C-alpha positions in Angstrom: 0.0 0.0 0.0 1.6 3.4 -1.0 2.3 6.0 1.5 0.0 9.0 1.4 0.8 12.5 0.4 -1.1 15.5 1.6 -2.9 16.2 -1.7 -4.6 12.7 -1.5 -6.3 13.4 1.9 -9.7 15.1 2.1 -10.7 16.1 5.6 -14.1 15.0 7.0 -16.6 17.8 7.3 -16.7 17.4 11.1 -13.0 16.4 11.5 -11.4 13.3 12.9 -11.2 11.9 16.4 -7.7 10.6 17.2 -6.5 8.7 20.3 -2.7 8.2 20.7 -1.5 5.8 23.3 2.0 5.5 24.6 4.6 7.3 26.6 8.2 8.7 26.6 9.6 10.8 23.8 7.9 8.7 21.1 4.4 9.8 22.1 5.3 13.5 22.5 7.0 13.5 19.1 3.9 12.0 17.4 1.6 14.5 19.2 3.8 17.3 17.9 3.1 16.2 14.4 -0.6 15.6 14.9 -1.0 19.0 16.4 -0.3 20.6 13.0 -3.6 19.0 11.8 -5.6 19.8 14.9 -7.9 22.8 15.4 -7.0 25.0 18.4 -9.3 26.1 21.2 -12.3 28.0 19.8 -11.5 26.9 16.2 -13.9 24.6 14.3 -11.5 23.8 11.5 -8.1 24.6 10.1 -7.3 26.8 7.1 -6.4 25.1 3.9 -7.2 21.7 2.4 -5.1 19.5 4.7 -6.5 16.8 7.0 -8.4 18.1 10.0 -8.4 16.6 13.5 -11.4 17.7 15.5 -10.4 16.0 18.7 -6.9 14.7 19.8 -6.5 12.7 22.9 -3.3 11.2 24.3 -3.3 8.3 26.8 0.0 8.4 28.7 1.6 5.7 30.8 2.4 6.7 34.4 4.9 4.2 35.6 8.1 6.3 35.6 10.0 6.2 38.9 13.3 7.9 38.0 14.7 11.5 38.0 12.6 14.4 39.0 9.4 12.5 38.4 10.4 9.7 40.7 11.5 12.1 43.4 8.1 14.0 43.3 6.3 10.7 43.2 8.0 9.5 46.4 8.0 12.8 48.3 4.5 14.0 47.4 2.8 10.7 46.6 1.6 11.9 43.2 1.7 10.3 39.8 5.0 10.9 37.8 4.5 14.1 35.8 7.4 13.8 33.3 5.8 12.1 30.3 2.6 14.1 30.9 4.6 17.3 31.0 6.3 16.4 27.6 2.9 15.7 26.0 1.4 19.0 27.3 4.3 20.8 25.8 3.9 19.0 22.5 0.3 20.1 22.0 0.6 23.6 23.6 -0.3 26.6 21.5 3.0 28.4 22.1 5.3 25.4 22.1 8.6 27.4 21.9 8.1 29.4 25.0 6.2 26.7 27.0 8.9 24.1 26.0 11.7 26.3 27.4 9.7 27.1 30.6 8.5 23.5 31.3 11.8 21.9 30.5 13.8 24.3 32.6 15.7 22.4 35.3 16.9 24.1 38.5 20.6 23.9 39.1 20.7 25.1 42.7 22.5 23.0 45.3 19.3 22.7 47.4 16.1 20.7 47.2 15.1 22.1 43.8 18.3 20.6 42.2 17.4 18.6 39.1 13.6 19.3 39.2 12.0 20.7 36.0 9.6 23.6 36.3 6.9 21.7 34.4 7.0 18.8 36.9 6.7 21.3 39.8 3.9 23.1 38.0 1.9 19.9 37.8 2.7 19.0 41.4 1.4 22.3 42.5 -1.8 22.0 40.5 -2.3 18.5 41.9 -2.0 19.9 45.5 -4.5 22.7 44.6 -7.1 20.5 42.9 -6.5 17.4 45.0 -6.5 15.2 41.9 -3.7 14.5 39.3 -6.0 14.0 36.4 -7.8 17.2 37.2 -4.5 19.0 37.5 -3.6 17.8 34.0 -6.9 19.0 32.7 -6.4 22.5 34.2 -2.9 22.6 32.9 -4.3 21.9 29.4 -6.7 24.9 29.8 -3.9 27.2 31.0 -1.6 26.2 28.1 -4.4 26.4 25.5 -3.4 23.0 24.2 -4.7 21.5 20.9 -5.4 18.1 22.6 -6.4 16.3 25.8 -3.8 14.6 27.9 -5.0 11.7 30.0 -3.0 9.5 32.4 -3.7 5.8 31.7 -4.7 5.4 35.3 -4.9 7.5 38.4 -3.5 4.6 40.5 0.1 4.8 41.9 1.4 1.9 39.9 4.7 0.1 39.8 6.1 -2.2 37.1 7.4 -5.7 37.6 9.3 -7.6 34.9 9.8 -11.3 34.6 13.1 -11.8 32.9 14.4 -14.6 30.7 16.2 -16.3 33.6 12.9 -16.2 35.6 14.2 -13.4 37.9 12.0 -10.5 38.8 12.9 -6.9 38.5 10.8 -4.2 40.1 10.4 -0.5 39.0 10.8 1.1 35.6 14.3 2.4 36.2 15.6 -0.9 37.3 13.9 -2.7 34.4 15.4 -0.3 31.9 18.8 -0.7 33.4 18.7 -4.5 33.5 20.8 -6.4 30.9 18.4 -9.3 30.9 15.7 -9.9 28.3 12.1 -9.1 29.4 9.6 -11.9 29.0 6.6 -10.6 30.8 5.5 -7.3 32.3 3.2 -7.0 35.3 1.7 -4.1 37.2 1.2 -3.6 41.0 -1.6 -3.1 41.8 -2.9 -5.5 39.2 -5.4 -4.2 36.7 -5.7 -0.6 38.0 -8.8 1.4 37.1 -8.7 3.6 34.0 -10.1 7.1 33.8 -13.7 7.0 32.4 -12.6 9.7 29.9 -10.0 7.4 28.4 -12.5 4.6 27.7 -15.0 7.1 26.3 -12.3 8.6 24.0 -11.3 5.1 22.7 -15.0 4.2 22.1 -15.6 7.2 20.0 -12.3 7.4 18.1 -11.9 7.3 14.3 -8.3 6.1 14.7 -6.3 4.7 17.7 -2.5 4.7 17.5 0.0 2.9 19.8 3.7 3.8 19.4 6.4 4.7 18.8 7.9 4.2 22.2 9.8 1.8 24.4 8.0 -1.5 24.0 7.8 -2.7 27.6 8.0 0.6 29.6 6.1 3.0 27.4 3.5 1.0 25.4 2.6 -2.3 27.2 2.0 -0.6 30.6 -1.1 1.1 29.1 -2.5 -2.4 28.3 -2.2 -3.6 31.9 -4.9 -1.0 33.0 -8.3 -2.6 33.5 -10.6 -2.3 30.4 -8.2 -0.6 28.0 -7.4 -3.6 25.8 -11.0 -4.5 25.7 -12.0 -0.9 24.8 -9.5 -0.8 22.0 -10.5 -4.2 20.6 -14.2 -3.3 20.5 -13.8 0.3 19.3 -15.0 0.9 15.7 -11.8 2.9 15.1 -9.0 1.8 12.9 -6.2 0.7 15.1 -2.6 1.3 14.1 0.7 0.1 15.6 3.5 2.6 14.9 6.7 0.6 15.1 10.0 1.9 16.5 12.8 2.6 14.1 15.5 1.1 16.2 15.8 -1.8 18.7 16.5 -1.0 22.4 18.7 -2.9 24.8 16.7 -5.4 26.9 13.4 -4.1 25.6 13.5 -5.2 22.0 17.0 -6.3 21.0 17.0 -8.5 17.9 13.2 -8.3 17.7 11.7 -7.7 14.2 8.4 -5.7 13.9 6.2 -8.8 14.1 7.7 -9.7 17.5 6.9 -6.2 18.8 3.3 -6.9 17.9 3.3 -10.4 19.4 4.7 -9.0 22.7 1.9 -6.5 22.8 -0.7 -9.2 22.1 0.8 -11.4 24.8 -0.2 -8.7 27.3 -3.4 -7.4 25.7 -4.7 -11.0 25.5 -6.4 -10.3 22.2 -5.6 -8.9 18.8 -6.0 -5.1 18.7 -4.3 -3.8 15.5 -5.6 -3.4 12.0 -2.4 -1.9 10.6 1.3 -1.6 11.4 3.3 1.3 10.1 6.9 0.1 9.7 9.8 1.9 8.3 11.5 0.1 5.5 14.0 2.7 4.4 17.6 1.9 5.3 19.8 4.0 7.5 23.0 5.5 6.2 26.2 3.5 7.0 27.4 6.2 9.4 24.1 6.1 11.4 24.2 2.3 11.5 27.7 2.5 12.9 26.7 5.0 15.5 23.8 2.8 16.7 25.9 -0.3 16.6 28.0 1.2 19.4 24.9 1.1 21.5 24.1 -2.4 20.4 21.1 -1.2 18.6 20.0 -1.8 15.0 17.1 -1.1 12.7 13.9 -2.9 13.5 13.3 -5.4 10.6 10.1 -4.9 8.6 9.1 -8.6 8.3 5.9 -8.1 6.4 4.9 -11.7 6.0 5.2 -12.4 9.7 3.2 -9.2 10.5 0.4 -10.1 8.2 0.3 -13.7 9.6 -0.8 -12.0 12.8 -3.8 -10.5 10.9 -2.3 -7.1 10.7 -1.9 -5.2 7.4 1.7 -3.9 7.1 2.2 -0.5 5.6 6.0 -0.3 4.9 7.5 3.0 3.8 10.1 5.7 4.3 9.2 7.0 7.7 12.8 7.9 8.8 14.8 11.1 9.1 18.4 11.4 10.1 20.0 14.1 12.1 22.0 13.6 15.2 19.8 10.6 15.7 17.4 8.5 13.6 13.9 9.9 14.2 10.5 9.3 12.7 9.6 11.6 9.8 6.5 12.9 11.7 5.0 14.8 8.7 5.0 11.7 6.5 4.0 9.5 9.4 1.0 11.7 10.4 -0.2 12.0 6.9 -0.4 8.2 6.6 -2.2 7.9 9.9 -4.7 10.5 8.9 -5.3 8.8 5.5 -6.2 5.7 7.4 -8.4 7.7 9.8 -10.2 9.3 6.9 -11.0 5.9 5.4 -12.9 4.8 8.5 -14.4 8.3 8.9 -16.0 8.0 5.5 -16.9 4.4 5.9 -19.0 5.0 9.0 -22.7 5.1 8.3 -22.3 3.0 5.1 -20.8 -0.3 6.4 -18.7 -1.7 9.2 -15.3 0.1 9.2 -13.4 -3.1 9.7 -15.0 -4.7 6.7 -14.1 -1.6 4.5 -10.6 -1.4 5.7 -9.8 -5.1 5.4 
């Protein structure tokens, strides 16, 4: 299936409803691209002929226990604000100024050392409102964001990984630092409650995306929240897995794209994807060599194995090189919106899954 270009996409009259699920830098990078196609507060549509998102919602994992987020989590008993902060910045109206402000880290030798302003801002709002999810909502209003940011759960969760030697590693930071291969991810408390808004957004979405992001610490934790896998599976939306460009240490070393999907299915306990967007363009030799020093390599686009899982593979050039290899978010988002437009048009005439498959 060819990759879309902007001239091929005609926006729905009422716009599209997009739900992006994940965490870490992958989710905030995707949101930054989707924001370009999203109407701002008080706007009913965007100028021009490009695709139009009427409602953009991000569902963000909240299992981080390191750095400034981890300190605030332990000291104030709040959810880790770091990934939420990055997503708020990504969809904020004045990203340049807000980004500088929210990412500013204090360098004093006192208690503020290492804390980012954005994390402290969310911590203060949580104290004022008495609820982390409400604090995030208020922050979105203050920043005039072009999207809704929802924590996957309001429970204070902790990750547990079962490794390939049957040992158990507790906490996201320790899991990420381990050199052993992750076999299974668990969450304590088990099956925490989701936010009702999350389930509602998933139920009414035109497209649901998962990824890019660290497989076991950014993506799978969202699927360990009660009801989220079921909601994704039963939603009439088109569901798309956005595969990472590169493998990561113990999270996905030597795993082709199909094994990423299989690991997700092992935790969701059901198939949840219609499509997988996988980069098939090759890195430059210099970039390959750079990543080889980190024992990382390109994720293999094994189309036949992906489609054996019942997932349509869309392979294409979704990569840009700079200091690092990054997703080409403009091309990636156009392809996602093309798929979303298909299901948007299909609604009311026939079942979206039948049309798309």
